[in-house]
N, C-alpha and C positions, 0 to 999 in steps of 0.2 A: 822418434823426433818428436816431444811434445812441446807445445806450443804455451805462454803464458796465459796471465789470465786477464789481459788488458781488454777494456771494453773494445767489441771489433774485432777481435783475434778470436778467442774462445769464451766459452763459460766459465771457464774456471778447471779446476780440477774434479776430476770423474768419481762420481762415488757410484755409481751404478750402470748396468748394462739396459739400454733402452732398445728400442726396437727402429729399423733402418727400413728404407724401400727394399734392399737388397736380401732382407732377413725374409721378407716376403717370396723373393725368387727361390732362396732355398729351401722354405718349406715345402713349396709344390714341387721343387726338383725331389726331396727325400720321399713325398706322398704319390706323385705321379710325374716320375721324370719325363714319360713320352709324351705327354700333355702338351698340346702346341701352344707358345706363350708369344713371341713375335715374328711378323713377317714384313718384310718389305718387297718392292718389286723383283727384287735378288734372291732373298733368302727366307727361308721357313728354318725358324729353330724352335725346337722344343724347350721347356723349362730345364731337362737335366743338362743340354746344351749350353743355353745361356749361363746356367749357374755355375759351370765348370770353367767357361771362360772369363766371367767376372772375377772368380776367384784366382784365374791366372793373371789376367791383367791388374787386379790389386795387390797381389804379391809383386809384379814386376816394378809398380808405382813405389811399394812400400822399399823395396831394392835401391831405389833412385834416392831415398830419403823423405818420402812425402809421408808423414804422420799424422797425427791426430791433429786436428784443425788448421793443418796446411791447407793452401789453395790450390785447385786444378781446374784450370781454364778450358773448355771443351766448343769448339767452333767447327760446324760442319752441318751441310746437308742432311734432311732428315733421312736416318737409316737405322738399322738393327744395332749396327756397331755404335752408333751417338746414345742410343740407349744404354748398351754394355758400358760404354765409357762413364756413363752417369751413377752407374750402380756400382761399379766398380771405385770410383772416387770413394763412395760412400763406405764401401766394405772396408776401404783402406781407412777408415776414419777421417778422412778428410772433407773438405767443404768444396762443391761442385760449382763452378763459374759459368753457368752457360753464356755464350755468347751470341749476337746475332751476325747471321753470316752476310748481311747486307752492309755491313759497316767499313768503313775505310782504314788504313792502317792506322791514323792518327788516332782514331776513335776505339779502335783494337787497342791500341798503346794505354788509352787511357785506363779503360778495364782492366788491362794486365798489371799497369802501376797501381791503380787505386785499391784492388783486391790484393795485391801482392802475390799474385801468383806464381808458383815454383817450378810448374809443368804447364803443358798444353798436351792436348789430345786435340786433332785437326783432320778434315781431309787435305790428302794433299795438295789440291788446287791451293788451299789457304796457307799453305807454308810460306810463299812470297810475304803476304802481307804480314804473316807473325813474324819474320825476321825483321822486316822492315819496322815492326811494333817494337822490337827489342830496344831501341834508342829510347825510348820511354819505360822499359821494362828492364836494366840492365841486370837484373837477379834474377832473370828467368832462367830455367833451367831446361831440363829436355824437353824435346818435341817431338812425341809420338802421333804417323800421320796414317789416316785410313787410307787404302789403296794403293801404297807403294811410298817411296821417298827414302830417305837415308836409314829412317829407323821405324822400319813399316809396322803397325798394329797386329798382323798376322805373326810376323818374326818373332814381335815382342811377347804374344802371348803362347805361342808354340814351344817358346824356349823357358818361360816362367815355370815356377813349380805350381801342380796342381792342387798342393796340400792346403786346406783352409786354416786361416788363424784368424779366430776372431778378436777384433779391434775392440776397445772400451770407448763405448759412444752412450752419451747418455740423451734423453728425451728431449731436453733442451740446449742439447748443442746443435750449432748451425748444420743445417743439411745444404742449403744452396744459396749464392750470392745471386739475385735475381736483378739486374740493371736494368733500371725504369727511369726515362729520362725526367728532370725535374725542374722546376721553374727559374733555377739560379743558372740554367744553362748547362749544366753539367750532369749526367746521369746518375744518379743516387742508386746503392745496391741495397735492396730490401733483402734482409737475413731472414729467411724462413728456416726453422728449426726442424728435427724430424717430427716431432709433434704438433708442428703447425700442418705440417702435410700430411701426416694419417689422419688426424682430427677430422680436418675438412673432407678426406676421403671417407670415414666413416660417417659423416654426416650428410655427407651426398648419398650414401647408400641408405640411410635411412629415413632422409627425407623426402629421396625421390622413388623408395621401393626397389632399390637395384636389389637384384637375385642372383644366383647361379645361373638362372635361365637367359641373362642377359650375357650371351656367350662369346659376342664378338663385339670390340670398340673400334673406332675409326675415327681420328681427327683430322681434320684440313688445317691445323694451324701447324707452324713450325715448332720442332722441338726445344728451341730455345724460348718459345713463348710462354709465358706459366699455362696457359689454354692447352698448351700441347702436353707440357709435363704433368699438371695435377690431372688432367683427365685421363690418364692412363692408370692413375693408382687405383682408384676402385677395381678395376679387372684385375690387377694384381693382387687387390685382397681374396678375391671370390675365384682366383685361378683362372679366369677368362682368357680371350687370343685378343692380342691389340694388334691392328692392323698398321701401318705406317704410311702416310700417303708422303708421294713423292715431292720433294720442292720444287721452286719454279713457277714458270706457268701454268696456271690453272686450268684443267680441262675438262668441262662442266660432264661433256658425254662420257669420259674416260673415267672419270669418278664415279657416274651412276652404274657405268659397267663393273668397276670394283666393288660398289656396295652388291650388285646383283652377284657377282661371282662368289663373293666371300661369305654371303649370307649375313652381313652385317646385321647387328642388331641394335646398336645404339651410336650414333655419330654426332660429331658437333662442326658447324662450320660458320664462319661470319656472312653477315646477311648479303656482301657481295656475292660469294659463292653459292648461296641458297638461291638467289634470283636468276643467276647464272644457269645453275641447274634444272629450276623449275620453268626455263624457257628452252629446253632443249626439247625439239619436236616430237620425238618418239618414247617420251618419257611414260608415256600413258601404257607400252608396250612392255615395258619393263617390269618382270618380278620381283617388286623390293618388298614383298609379304613379310619376309623376315624383321623388317624394321619396327622395333616397339618403341623407341624413344629418338626423337630428333631435336638437338638443342642449338642454338644459336645465341650470339654473343659478342663481346669485345667491341662492337659498334652500334650505332642506332640502326633501327630497322623500324619501315615506314608501314602502319597498319594494313596497306594494300598488299604489302609483300607478306606479311602473316598470314592474311586469309587465304593467300594464294597457296603458302606451305602446307595451311589446314585440309584446303581442299584437293591437293595433289597427292599428299600423303595421310587421307582418311584413317588408316590402321594405325599410324603411329601417334604417339603423345607428343605434342610440341610445346617444348621446355623453354621458358627464357632464363638464362644465366646471366646475373649482373654481378660486378664486383671491380676490382681490382688487383696487380700485383702482390700489394704488402697485404691483402687478406685472402691469400694461399689458394682461388682467388675469390671464391663465389661468396657473398653475402646475402644474396635474395634470390628467389627462382619464384616464376610463375610456371606454375604444373599445368600439365596437360588438361585438366578438367576446368581449370580456369581460362584458359588459352583465347576462348571466343567470348565468355562472359566479361573478363578483365583485358581485352586486347587493348594493348598499350602501355599495361603496368610491367613493372618490374617484378612486382609478385612480393612475397612475405620473406622475412630473415629466416634465414636456414637453421638449422638446429647449431647450438654453439654459437651463434652469432646473435648479441644483445645490439639492438641499436637504439639510437632517440633522434629526433630531428631540433636541431638547436638554431638559435640565432648567434650573431658575431659574438656575444658575452656569455656562451654557454647556457641560455636559458630555453628552456623546451618550447616550441611553438604549439599551437593551438592545430589540431587536426584540420587539413585543407589548407593551413597558410603554408608560405614556402620557408625553406629552412635548409642547413646543410644536416646531411645524414654521417652520422658518426659511430663509430664502432667500439666494440668490445668482446674479447673472448678469446679460445685458446686457438683460433685460426689465424689472429693478428700478429704480422711480424714481429720479431723482437725489436729490430732495430735498424735505421739506416748503417752501413757498413762506416767505421770511422767518420761518420760526422752526427756527434753527439747535439749539437745545436739543434739541425734539421730535424732529429729525432724527438728532441725535446719538443719542437714546435706543433709537429705531427701529433704528439700526443696530449697536446694541450688540455686540462682540465682532465686528464686521466682517460680519455677517448681516442681513438684514432679518428683524424681529421681526414674524410675522403675527398673534400672538394667538391662534391656532386651536391646540387641544390636540387630539392625533390620536396613534395607532398604526399600527404596521407589520406585516404579516402576512410568513409566512416566504418568499414570493413577491416581496416588495418593493411591495405594494399598501399604501394607505393607508386609513385611516378615521377620520373625525373623531369625537372623542368629546364634545367640550365647546369652549364658545368662552372664552378666557381674557379675552378683552376684555368690558365690559359693554354689550352692543348686541344689540339686538333687530332681527329681519331681517322685516319683513311686506312681503306680495307683492312681495319681491323689492328694495324698498326698505332701506337701513339706518337704524336710528334708535338714537342712543346715548344712554343714559340720562341721562348727566350734562347733556346740553343741555335735556333735557326737565325735568329737576329744578331746574335754574337759572331756566328760565321760571317754573317752579310759585311757586318759592322767593320769588318777588316778590308773590304774592298775599297781602292784607292778613289773609286768614285762616288762611293757612298758617303753621305754627310751625317744621313738620319735613316731610320729602318724601323719599321715595325711589321711584325705577319701575324696574319688572321685567316680562319678556315673561309674556306667559299665552298657553296654547292659544285660537286662533282657527279655525272651521271652514274659512274660504275665505282668509283672509292666512298661514294657520301661526301666526303670532303677534302679538299688538299689546299696547300699552301699558297698564299697570295701573299709577295712582297709587295708592301706599300714604301718605296725609298723617296727621300730627296737626295737629289743631286750635288755633291761638293762643287761641282762647276756647273751651273744650269744651263750654261752653251753645249757642254758636253755631255748628256746624261750617259748611265751607264746603259747599255741595250739589252735585252734579254738573253741573247747569245754570251755574252760577256758574264753576266751573273750564272748563268748557267755553267760553262767552264769553269769560274771561281769556285762554283759549289762542289764540282767534282771530285776536288783536292780535301775541301772540308767537310761534307756531310755525305751519308749514304743515300740511295738514290730517294727512297721512298720521303726522306726529308727534305729534299730540295723543292724549291717554290717550282710551281707549275706555273703560276702566273705574276705577272711585274707590272707594277703601276708608279709612274713618276708623278710626284706632287711637288707643290713648292715648298709646303710646311706639314707636320702632322697636326693634326688635331689636338689640343691638350685642354685639362680641366686647369682651373687654377691653383692646385698642388702641383703640375706638371705631367700629371701622368697622361698617357695615351688615350684617347676615345676609342677604342676599337669598335664599340657598338657603330659609330659614326662611321669608321672604315669601312666596315662591313658594308653598310648601305649603300655607300658613296663610290665605294671600289669595285663593285659584283662582279664587273667584267673589265679584265685585264688583258694583257696581252699572253696568248697560252704559249709556252715556252716549249715543255714536254710533258708526255705521259710520264707519271711515277711507277717506277719498277716495286711495286707491292705483290 
């Protein structure tokens, strides 16, 4: 089945065969089928085993009508099977749509409907919310479940053909639609092509000096997150081994034991995870000598934490990774040799990433002055799925606008000073205030609402809802807000604090003065801990 040429569907007629991530697996399966490829807490699989299972699952999807340019959603906790699902969708010539497993049925339904997904591969435990989400996506077809259920993945794989049929895929075809929340209150699907992701991985290899000696990669990020997805691709290129961390509550001592046991050479964690690991009492007694490179990103890190990481892992190069989903994702890195000299910097642009620092009129600002960092290059997304207006705005002036405000020092190193976009980063997860505000505005006791980020000792920052009551004599309680949000928002997006005010401060044009809100409402009423 071949899709049309409409923007947001495919790039059009395929005139040549490009390279996909599943091709990397096939190559290593031919040259070293017994080489370890992926492992989680339950299974270890070689490149040969992964390749056969991916081929069978791709054939099963094709038999269900999944063809070039069709979308298949994948929803589940971290597992080898989730990686196999991603690769199988690409091998079928389709577009993979990873979905955040923390979302509720309404949010899942939006992603399915907006992407036009025709099939789903999900953990058995997510079958009920996917079924509930069909109300928003009536065109949804088969659901294949990992771990059991009426259409179990293992049965599907066992019964499918193992004969490999090459799908026609061009480098500029969409590979993934990665949903990232937007200031409009609804997530936007960043369309990443095969070329985007592969050139990003090659850029990392060249920029960081990754070699075949980087034998084992582990990421603490969930696989639905761009950090989890993109982080494993350099290892796929070099034929390395990827350890898939367990989803759910983070266990710092258990993670250190995993790093030690699997002789991990490179890894990525968000700052909150690094802080927890560095605080483990017996960390100095562990043999972590295999670690050559440790990376952090997805949320701000204090200079004190960075110094602790440098002292705790003296044998490893500490790398700062900065970027965003739309850029596949890393745009700037601070390499290990600069980690002390330029501490606090996001470093310099990666190979294949061109940057400018501009004012609101796209004029370059002088070094040392603050401006928005904008990007251009082959790792920048193709578009926002089915959102031409938002795409045009994002690429205003021919450059992708990040929303990040930075300054450049005399040596060409960049420092983030603020976020232009109204966004909260909590434990590595992006939370856009407009989405939370839109949900809270539906509460019958809420007349007006604004959401801002406030400091949190563990997650960096969390949402504070500043509410104007519809009836001042009967304002909403923290418990009422929490109960209402349970049906509307994923746990990590829900406000952890609430402050009731008479009115929101606004400027003459009516815009809410959020800087004042952060200053005046830093201490609200704690509702609950976010489940990040």
